[in-house]
C-alpha positions, 0 to 999 in steps of 0.5 A: 698125927703124922700124915705119912702118905703125904710125907711119902708123896712129897719125898717121891717128888724130890727124887731124881729118876735114878733115886726113884727107880732105886727106891721102887726097886728096893721096896719091891724086893724087900717089902713085896718079895720078902728080901731081908737085906739090901746094900746100896752102893754107887758113886759119891753124891748120887743120893744113897741117903735120900734112897734110904729115907725113901725106903724107910718112909715106904716101910713105915707107911706100910707098917701104919697101914697094916697096923700089924704091930711088927716093928722094923730096925734100921741100921745106919752104917757110916765111915765116920761120926762126922758124916753120920751126923751130917746124914742123920739129919737128912734121914730124919 
């Protein structure tokens, strides 16, 4: 069985300050305050893919802890297939 808590802790240790602050903000807005959608936009190379991975991990962790049976969808929008293939490996 996957220990999602350890995975989330490991991810948190890999984030820079900006990435960690963004993950915390998005998690707060979406998971604590019920906002349905967020758009993360910044300069190339600042870690949007890692931020997405952190948010997804937190959402999955909460789903596992609550065991409420609800699922969630993740939509990945990318400018081209080559970049998508490169980033999907990072998110997985």
